C-alpha positions in Angstrom: 17.4 174.6 -105.9 20.9 175.5 -104.7 21.6 171.2 -105.6 20.2 170.9 -109.1 22.2 173.8 -110.8 25.1 173.3 -112.1 27.4 176.8 -110.5 26.9 175.7 -107.3 30.5 174.8 -106.0 31.0 171.4 -104.8 30.6 171.6 -100.7 27.5 173.7 -101.0 25.8 170.4 -102.5 26.9 168.3 -99.9 26.4 170.6 -97.0 22.2 171.4 -98.9 22.9 167.2 -99.0 23.5 166.3 -95.8 20.7 169.2 -94.9 18.7 167.2 -96.9 18.3 163.9 -95.6 18.5 165.3 -91.7 14.8 166.5 -93.4 14.2 163.0 -94.7 14.8 161.7 -91.2 18.4 159.5 -91.3 20.5 158.9 -88.7 24.4 160.5 -88.9 25.4 156.9 -89.3 23.8 157.1 -93.1 24.6 161.2 -92.9 28.2 159.7 -92.9 27.9 156.8 -95.5 25.8 158.5 -97.9 28.2 162.3 -97.9 31.4 160.5 -97.2 31.8 163.8 -94.3 32.4 162.4 -91.1 30.2 162.8 -88.4 32.0 166.8 -87.3 31.8 167.7 -90.6 27.6 165.9 -90.4 27.4 167.7 -86.9 28.9 171.5 -87.7 26.3 171.5 -91.1 23.6 170.8 -89.0 24.2 173.8 -85.8 25.5 176.2 -88.9 22.1 175.1 -91.0 20.0 175.8 -87.2 21.3 178.6 -86.5 21.7 180.7 -89.8 19.9 178.8 -92.2 21.2 178.9 -96.0 23.6 182.0 -96.2 25.0 179.6 -93.2 25.7 177.0 -95.5 26.5 179.5 -98.5 29.1 180.5 -95.5 33.1 179.4 -95.9 34.5 178.9 -91.3 37.4 180.9 -92.2 40.9 180.7 -90.9 43.5 182.5 -89.2 46.5 182.5 -90.6 49.4 180.3 -90.3 51.5 183.1 -90.4 51.6 185.2 -87.0 51.2 189.4 -87.7 53.9 191.1 -87.9 54.9 193.6 -84.5 53.0 196.7 -84.6 56.9 197.7 -84.8 57.8 195.9 -87.5 54.8 196.9 -89.6 56.0 200.7 -89.6 59.3 200.4 -90.0 59.1 198.2 -93.2 55.9 201.1 -94.0 58.3 204.1 -93.1 61.6 201.6 -95.3 58.8 202.0 -98.5 57.8 205.0 -97.9 61.9 206.6 -97.7 64.1 204.6 -99.2 64.2 202.9 -102.7 66.7 199.7 -103.5 69.8 200.5 -105.5 69.4 200.2 -109.5 65.1 199.7 -108.6 61.9 202.3 -108.4 60.3 200.5 -105.7 61.2 197.0 -103.7 60.5 192.9 -104.5 58.3 191.7 -101.4 61.3 188.9 -101.5 64.3 192.4 -101.6 61.8 194.4 -98.1 61.9 190.6 -96.5 65.2 190.7 -97.3 66.0 194.3 -96.4 63.6 193.1 -92.9 65.0 190.2 -92.1 61.3 188.9 -92.7 59.5 186.4 -94.4 57.8 187.4 -98.0 53.8 186.7 -97.3 54.6 188.5 -94.1 55.6 191.9 -96.2 52.8 191.1 -98.8 50.4 190.8 -95.7 51.7 194.7 -94.3 
């Protein structure tokens, strides 16, 4: 059903295709040629299916953020500044203003 449903995401379709090809007795290299995926990708998909079944195919692996988390002290300072101070001529700080005032990146402010 996953493969024939038009609303199924493409990555789920190729993951299901790997599992179906494996069940059909095809080897890793034939699956790689059919799907255009690398050997580690084929193996990872097979392992996830064996470990978790279809829910494992539907779930994307979470990856850590490339931006390191702010130290707790810095987070507390940003929160305190947000609650206690307002920038001149504004009702609240934007991410960019807060980042500039604290000397951190705007993406870090958004993750507090």
